[in-house]
C-alpha positions as a Python dict, from the first residue, in 0.01 Angstrom:
ca = {
    (1, 'M'): (0, 0, 0),
    (2, 'R'): (-369, -73, 12),
    (3, 'A'): (-487, -274, 309),
    (4, 'S'): (-624, -620, 243),
    (5, 'S'): (-999, -658, 278),
    (6, 'P'): (-1162, -932, 489),
    (7, 'T'): (-1235, -1129, 172),
    (8, 'E'): (-878, -1119, 37),
    (9, 'Q'): (-698, -1433, 149),
    (10, 'A'): (-352, -1359, 6),
    (11, 'L'): (-103, -1076, -5),
    (12, 'S'): (-2, -902, -325),
    (13, 'A'): (345, -949, -471),
    (14, 'G'): (459, -616, -331),
    (15, 'Q'): (321, -695, 12),
    (16, 'M'): (491, -1033, 8),
    (17, 'A'): (823, -868, -77),
    (18, 'A'): (787, -638, 222),
    (19, 'L'): (756, -934, 459),
    (20, 'G'): (1125, -1014, 429),
    (21, 'D'): (1226, -658, 508),
    (22, 'D'): (1008, -646, 820),
    (23, 'R'): (1129, -986, 931),
    (24, 'A'): (1492, -872, 907),
    (25, 'R'): (1418, -541, 1081),
    (26, 'W'): (1246, -697, 1381),
    (27, 'R'): (1508, -968, 1409),
    (28, 'A'): (1767, -692, 1435),
    (29, 'I'): (1554, -516, 1697),
    (30, 'R'): (1523, -830, 1910),
    (31, 'R'): (1896, -901, 1891),
    (32, 'S'): (2023, -545, 1921),
    (33, 'T'): (2299, -479, 2173),
    (34, 'A'): (2307, -101, 2120),
    (35, 'P'): (2247, 135, 2415),
    (36, 'A'): (1893, 265, 2443),
    (37, 'D'): (1798, 605, 2310),
    (38, 'R'): (1626, 677, 2639),
    (39, 'D'): (1402, 958, 2518),
    (40, 'T'): (1232, 723, 2271),
    (41, 'P'): (1128, 447, 2517),
    (42, 'E'): (1033, 701, 2784),
    (43, 'Q'): (795, 861, 2538),
    (44, 'G'): (680, 510, 2450),
    (45, 'V'): (602, 436, 2814),
    (46, 'R'): (371, 736, 2837),
    (47, 'L'): (196, 652, 2511),
    (48, 'A'): (156, 286, 2611),
    (49, 'Y'): (6, 374, 2950),
    (50, 'E'): (-236, 615, 2783),
    (51, 'A'): (-340, 350, 2527),
    (52, 'A'): (-406, 107, 2812),
    (53, 'G'): (-629, 360, 2989),
    (54, 'L'): (-371, 438, 3258),
    (55, 'E'): (-226, 763, 3382),
    (56, 'P'): (139, 805, 3279),
    (57, 'P'): (371, 684, 3557),
    (58, 'A'): (511, 949, 3786),
    (59, 'R'): (855, 788, 3769),
    (60, 'I'): (1051, 609, 3499),
    (61, 'V'): (1354, 436, 3651),
    (62, 'W'): (1639, 308, 3432),
    (63, 'C'): (1852, 9, 3526),
    (64, 'Y'): (2155, -140, 3353),
    (65, 'S'): (2038, -503, 3369),
    (66, 'P'): (1732, -716, 3448),
    (67, 'L'): (1906, -819, 3771),
    (68, 'A'): (1934, -456, 3881),
    (69, 'L'): (1575, -394, 3773),
    (70, 'S'): (1446, -684, 3979),
    (71, 'G'): (1644, -571, 4282),
    (72, 'L'): (1517, -213, 4269),
    (73, 'A'): (1157, -305, 4194),
    (74, 'G'): (1151, -568, 4468),
    (75, 'R'): (1271, -325, 4734),
    (76, 'M'): (1009, -55, 4671),
    (77, 'P'): (760, -96, 4959),
    (78, 'Q'): (500, 161, 4850),
    (79, 'G'): (423, 443, 4613),
    (80, 'D'): (469, 253, 4288),
    (81, 'G'): (122, 95, 4276),
    (82, 'G'): (23, -244, 4146),
    (83, 'N'): (177, -423, 3852),
    (84, 'V'): (7, -337, 3518),
    (85, 'R'): (188, -570, 3280),
    (86, 'F'): (-134, -750, 3187),
    (87, 'R'): (-318, -427, 3105),
    (88, 'L'): (-23, -277, 2920),
    (89, 'L'): (60, -578, 2703),
    (90, 'D'): (-187, -865, 2704),
    (91, 'R'): (-517, -682, 2724),
    (92, 'L'): (-408, -420, 2470),
    (93, 'R'): (-284, -691, 2234),
    (94, 'R'): (-618, -870, 2246),
    (95, 'R'): (-806, -551, 2176),
    (96, 'I'): (-595, -459, 1874),
    (97, 'A'): (-602, -816, 1743),
    (98, 'S'): (-982, -807, 1744),
    (99, 'Q'): (-982, -482, 1545),
    (100, 'A'): (-727, -616, 1297),
    (101, 'E'): (-931, -931, 1240),
    (102, 'A'): (-1224, -713, 1134),
    (103, 'R'): (-1013, -562, 856),
    (104, 'V'): (-780, -838, 739),
    (105, 'H'): (-856, -1202, 660),
    (106, 'R'): (-734, -1438, 929),
    (107, 'K'): (-521, -1630, 676),
    (108, 'V'): (-336, -1311, 592),
    (109, 'L'): (-288, -1230, 962),
    (110, 'A'): (-149, -1579, 1025),
    (111, 'A'): (87, -1551, 727),
    (112, 'V'): (214, -1211, 842),
    (113, 'D'): (269, -1328, 1198),
    (114, 'S'): (459, -1644, 1098),
    (115, 'A'): (674, -1452, 848),
    (116, 'V'): (756, -1141, 1053),
    (117, 'N'): (760, -1298, 1398),
    (118, 'P'): (918, -1645, 1365),
    (119, 'A'): (1057, -1827, 1665),
    (120, 'D'): (1389, -1666, 1760),
    (121, 'L'): (1578, -1934, 1949),
    (122, 'L'): (1868, -1713, 2058),
    (123, 'V'): (1643, -1441, 2201),
    (124, 'A'): (1429, -1706, 2372),
    (125, 'A'): (1740, -1870, 2517),
    (126, 'A'): (1865, -1536, 2649),
    (127, 'A'): (1526, -1463, 2806),
    (128, 'D'): (1515, -1808, 2970),
    (129, 'A'): (1866, -1756, 3106),
    (130, 'V'): (1768, -1418, 3251),
    (131, 'I'): (1451, -1555, 3412),
    (132, 'R'): (1642, -1847, 3565),
    (133, 'S'): (1919, -1622, 3694),
    (134, 'V'): (1714, -1334, 3835),
    (135, 'P'): (1590, -1414, 4186),
    (136, 'E'): (1213, -1431, 4202),
    (137, 'Q'): (1073, -1132, 4386),
    (138, 'N'): (795, -1336, 4548),
    (139, 'L'): (641, -1024, 4696),
    (140, 'S'): (427, -1126, 4991),
    (141, 'M'): (57, -1049, 5024),
    (142, 'L'): (148, -787, 5285),
    (143, 'G'): (392, -630, 5044),
    (144, 'Q'): (124, -618, 4775),
    (145, 'L'): (-121, -455, 5015),
    (146, 'R'): (136, -193, 5104),
    (147, 'R'): (160, -108, 4737),
    (148, 'T'): (-209, -115, 4652),
    (149, 'G'): (-364, 3, 4978),
    (150, 'L'): (-611, -156, 5217),
    (151, 'S'): (-925, -69, 5019),
    (152, 'F'): (-1149, -346, 4887),
    (153, 'S'): (-1018, -291, 4533),
    (154, 'G'): (-664, -294, 4671),
    (155, 'V'): (-720, -630, 4838),
    (156, 'L'): (-862, -776, 4514),
    (157, 'Q'): (-568, -637, 4320),
    (158, 'A'): (-321, -782, 4569),
    (159, 'L'): (-484, -1125, 4543),
    (160, 'A'): (-455, -1125, 4163),
    (161, 'A'): (-118, -952, 4137),
    (162, 'P'): (175, -1132, 3972),
    (163, 'R'): (467, -1181, 4208),
    (164, 'G'): (747, -1350, 4015),
    (165, 'F'): (987, -1169, 3782),
    (166, 'S'): (870, -1369, 3481),
    (167, 'T'): (510, -1252, 3533),
    (168, 'C'): (585, -896, 3652),
    (169, 'A'): (836, -800, 3382),
    (170, 'A'): (858, -829, 3004),
    (171, 'G'): (1157, -878, 2777),
    (172, 'P'): (1223, -870, 2402),
    (173, 'H'): (1060, -1209, 2358),
    (174, 'D'): (739, -1070, 2508),
    (175, 'L'): (735, -777, 2264),
    (176, 'S'): (829, -958, 1942),
    (177, 'W'): (463, -991, 1837),
    (178, 'L'): (463, -617, 1771),
    (179, 'G'): (655, -678, 1448),
    (180, 'A'): (347, -823, 1278),
    (181, 'Y'): (138, -521, 1378),
    (182, 'D'): (410, -287, 1258),
    (183, 'Y'): (375, -457, 919),
    (184, 'L'): (-4, -420, 929),
    (185, 'R'): (44, -53, 1006),
    (186, 'E'): (315, 40, 758),
    (187, 'V'): (245, -200, 469),
    (188, 'L'): (-127, -279, 488),
    (189, 'G'): (-224, 69, 607),
    (190, 'L'): (-399, -18, 935),
    (191, 'H'): (-290, 308, 1100),
    (192, 'A'): (-601, 373, 1308),
    (193, 'E'): (-628, 14, 1433),
    (194, 'T'): (-262, -6, 1538),
    (195, 'E'): (-221, 349, 1671),
    (196, 'P'): (-260, 233, 2037),
    (197, 'L'): (49, 12, 1989),
    (198, 'R'): (277, 297, 1887),
    (199, 'G'): (408, 341, 2242),
    (200, 'L'): (488, -28, 2283),
    (201, 'M'): (661, -26, 1945),
    (202, 'Q'): (883, 260, 2062),
    (203, 'L'): (962, 59, 2375),
    (204, 'A'): (1041, -255, 2178),
    (205, 'T'): (1290, -77, 1954),
    (206, 'S'): (1506, 53, 2241),
    (207, 'V'): (1451, -123, 2572),
    (208, 'G'): (1574, -454, 2710),
    (209, 'W'): (1327, -535, 2988),
    (210, 'L'): (1047, -341, 3153),
    (211, 'Q'): (845, -384, 3470),
    (212, 'P'): (541, -152, 3466),
    (213, 'H'): (351, -46, 3779),
    (214, 'E'): (82, 215, 3815),
    (215, 'H'): (308, 496, 3931),
    (216, 'T'): (655, 363, 3848),
    (217, 'C'): (788, 196, 3536),
    (218, 'W'): (1129, 30, 3553),
    (219, 'L'): (1325, -6, 3231),
    (220, 'A'): (1643, -208, 3178),
    (221, 'E'): (1904, -154, 2909),
    (222, 'R'): (1959, -417, 2643),
    (223, 'P'): (2257, -652, 2673),
    (224, 'N'): (2577, -517, 2523),
    (225, 'L'): (2679, -871, 2428),
    (226, 'M'): (2469, -1168, 2314),
    (227, 'C'): (2644, -1461, 2148),
    (228, 'G'): (2517, -1791, 2013),
    (229, 'D'): (2635, -2089, 1814),
    (230, 'A'): (2520, -2203, 1471),
    (231, 'R'): (2206, -2350, 1628),
    (232, 'D'): (2123, -2022, 1809),
    (233, 'R'): (2205, -2164, 2150),
    (234, 'L'): (2369, -1929, 2399),
    (235, 'H'): (2740, -1993, 2357),
    (236, 'H'): (3077, -1827, 2383),
    (237, 'A'): (3403, -2021, 2389),
    (238, 'S'): (3614, -1764, 2572),
    (239, 'G'): (3387, -1525, 2762),
    (240, 'P'): (3028, -1452, 2869),
    (241, 'A'): (2755, -1540, 2622),
    (242, 'L'): (2524, -1272, 2763),
    (243, 'R'): (2642, -951, 2927),
    (244, 'Y'): (2468, -632, 3040),
    (245, 'P'): (2615, -281, 3074),
    (246, 'D'): (2655, -310, 3452),
    (247, 'G'): (2871, -620, 3405),
    (248, 'W'): (2609, -879, 3500),
    (249, 'S'): (2689, -1179, 3280),
    (250, 'I'): (2589, -1534, 3200),
    (251, 'W'): (2837, -1791, 3070),
    (252, 'A'): (2713, -2069, 2846),
    (253, 'W'): (2854, -2353, 2640),
    (254, 'R'): (2630, -2471, 2357),
    (255, 'G'): (2314, -2373, 2537),
    (256, 'V'): (2414, -2491, 2885),
    (257, 'E'): (2482, -2231, 3153),
    (258, 'V'): (2815, -2301, 3317),
    (259, 'P'): (3027, -2142, 3591),
    (260, 'R'): (3255, -1864, 3469),
    (261, 'W'): (3579, -2049, 3549),
    (262, 'I'): (3494, -2335, 3313),
    (263, 'I'): (3502, -2095, 3018),
    (264, 'E'): (3776, -1857, 3124),
    (265, 'H'): (4011, -2094, 3309),
    (266, 'R'): (4016, -2413, 3108),
    (267, 'D'): (4338, -2525, 3269),
    (268, 'R'): (4140, -2591, 3587),
    (269, 'I'): (3929, -2858, 3415),
    (270, 'T'): (4080, -3183, 3540),
    (271, 'L'): (3956, -3539, 3575),
    (272, 'A'): (3895, -3472, 3944),
    (273, 'A'): (3702, -3151, 3870),
    (274, 'I'): (3486, -3337, 3619),
    (275, 'D'): (3412, -3616, 3868),
    (276, 'E'): (3323, -3362, 4138),
    (277, 'Q'): (3071, -3182, 3915),
    (278, 'V'): (2720, -3295, 4010),
    (279, 'D'): (2536, -3131, 3720),
    (280, 'V'): (2533, -3383, 3435),
    (281, 'Q'): (2504, -3121, 3159),
    (282, 'V'): (2783, -2905, 3299),
    (283, 'R'): (3004, -3214, 3337),
    (284, 'R'): (2957, -3301, 2971),
    (285, 'C'): (3042, -2943, 2875),
    (286, 'M'): (3364, -2976, 3074),
    (287, 'I'): (3456, -3289, 2878),
    (288, 'E'): (3380, -3113, 2549),
    (289, 'I'): (3597, -2817, 2646),
    (290, 'M'): (3878, -3045, 2759),
    (291, 'T'): (3806, -3244, 2437),
    (292, 'P'): (3700, -3610, 2446),
    (293, 'E'): (4037, -3708, 2295),
    (294, 'R'): (4231, -3563, 2587),
    (295, 'Y'): (3975, -3693, 2837),
    (296, 'V'): (4027, -4048, 2708),
    (297, 'A'): (4405, -4006, 2687),
    (298, 'L'): (4415, -3897, 3053),
    (299, 'G'): (4228, -4210, 3159),
    (300, 'G'): (3886, -4056, 3212),
    (301, 'A'): (3701, -4330, 3023),
    (302, 'T'): (3734, -4705, 2975),
    (303, 'C'): (3728, -4902, 2650),
    (304, 'V'): (3412, -5117, 2658),
    (305, 'A'): (3398, -5240, 2297),
    (306, 'E'): (3607, -5242, 1981),
    (307, 'D'): (3550, -5365, 1625),
    (308, 'E'): (3641, -5271, 1268),
    (309, 'T'): (3431, -4949, 1293),
    (310, 'G'): (3602, -4799, 1596),
    (311, 'I'): (3642, -4803, 1974),
    (312, 'L'): (3362, -4735, 2223),
    (313, 'W'): (3469, -4549, 2539),
    (314, 'R'): (3253, -4504, 2848),
    (315, 'R'): (3268, -4346, 3192),
    (316, 'N'): (3007, -4444, 3453),
    (317, 'W'): (2935, -4236, 3761),
    (318, 'L'): (2595, -4371, 3866),
    (319, 'A'): (2357, -4626, 3718),
    (320, 'A'): (2177, -4361, 3512),
    (321, 'D'): (2468, -4120, 3480),
    (322, 'A'): (2733, -4201, 3222),
    (323, 'W'): (2927, -4053, 2931),
    (324, 'A'): (3029, -4230, 2612),
    (325, 'A'): (3210, -4157, 2288),
    (326, 'V'): (3311, -4365, 1990),
    (327, 'E'): (3659, -4321, 1847),
    (328, 'V'): (3669, -4356, 1469),
    (329, 'V'): (3941, -4325, 1208),
    (330, 'N'): (3887, -4111, 901),
    (331, 'A'): (3869, -4326, 588),
    (332, 'T'): (4044, -4056, 384),
    (333, 'P'): (4416, -4020, 462),
    (334, 'E'): (4579, -3683, 528),
    (335, 'P'): (4840, -3549, 281),
    (336, 'D'): (5116, -3705, 493),
    (337, 'G'): (4950, -4046, 481),
    (338, 'T'): (4820, -4047, 841),
    (339, 'R'): (4456, -4083, 929),
    (340, 'R'): (4277, -3854, 1172),
    (341, 'H'): (4104, -3994, 1479),
    (342, 'F'): (3764, -3849, 1575),
    (343, 'F'): (3573, -3884, 1902),
    (344, 'L'): (3195, -3864, 1860),
    (345, 'Q'): (2982, -3841, 2173),
    (346, 'V'): (2702, -4098, 2172),
    (347, 'P'): (2431, -4224, 2411),
    (348, 'A'): (2585, -4417, 2699),
    (349, 'N'): (2349, -4714, 2659),
    (350, 'L'): (2502, -4828, 2329),
    (351, 'R'): (2690, -5157, 2359),
    (352, 'T'): (2917, -5183, 2053),
    (353, 'A'): (3128, -4947, 1848),
    (354, 'R'): (2933, -5044, 1537),
    (355, 'E'): (2606, -4956, 1709),
    (356, 'A'): (2755, -4624, 1821),
    (357, 'V'): (2885, -4532, 1475),
    (358, 'A'): (2553, -4630, 1318),
    (359, 'W'): (2375, -4405, 1568),
    (360, 'T'): (2577, -4104, 1445),
    (361, 'Y'): (2428, -4169, 1100),
    (362, 'G'): (2077, -4213, 1235),
    (363, 'M'): (2087, -4584, 1146),
    (364, 'R'): (2055, -4917, 1319),
    (365, 'A'): (2371, -5127, 1350),
    (366, 'E'): (2233, -5395, 1117),
    (367, 'A'): (2169, -5145, 836),
    (368, 'Y'): (2507, -4976, 884),
    (369, 'A'): (2683, -5313, 861),
    (370, 'H'): (2559, -5352, 502),
    (371, 'L'): (2706, -5025, 380),
    (372, 'V'): (2975, -5076, 118),
    (373, 'L'): (3139, -4734, 162),
    (374, 'R'): (3200, -4591, 506),
    (375, 'T'): (3345, -4253, 592),
}
């Protein structure tokens, strides 16, 4: 298709139709759990280094998880050179963006980016979990000098060098912007302007994480399992929510990272275990997994208020640390004539059952009290 000119402020019907296809394709790339076709990203590494004005790395080292990547990269005392993430990704992106802006109206560029590269909450959650779980390398100044040498330029490079994993490495979330440029290349015809990104695009379609240095580039496989709930939070009810080929895994319940035993050995969740848990979020996950109904039945919470709308239960640990749920009865009877009881978790500062039930509807207690029909 013909590329838009700087004066054209909208895409054609055909170009608009292609946005959905590119959006779906790059979403699948970001969330892929397939093993890497290693020849493709290795070729991409060499092309990306060349586009950034760097010599191809002498070594490309594969790892089976970001944890393994961080461990190997952190132990290399010399020979791999300084970190080149900024030159390989950020500087190159700025350069290509400037060239694209000279060809395509900024409104079109913004529309393409928002359509092809929307926020991907599950991928972002997985990246955050990886960054939190991988120990920071925190390479010392001496370690940086060993890598870069004692020359004046080496000292300057060591002073400016990134040291933490989150600034040294890049994951799928750091490469997702390439989807918009892939669209500019394939649909709007900006082949020459986007040619320097071809290597990074090859990397993005096959690799999990990368940590590029002058002479060594570490690559990590993608996860072979990534699970989320309906809200794209990391979640798996019976196993790890995120797992890599070497077995490194992260367990999560509705977006909260939890110890493995909480997911895989639910029978060990007791009132005592809940009380002993110091992390407020993990403790609430334990109650959810046990179920609030069973938690209340076992005596975990105390009735603090009751009215025609339901019963308010609360458990206090500290002044600012409490759990609460309102027990309500379904207005519609079951086929056998019984009515189901529901436990809805609510803020612990609510004082009455009516206030708690109203909160679940996003209403104030006074407004809820005037409703004729309640469910």
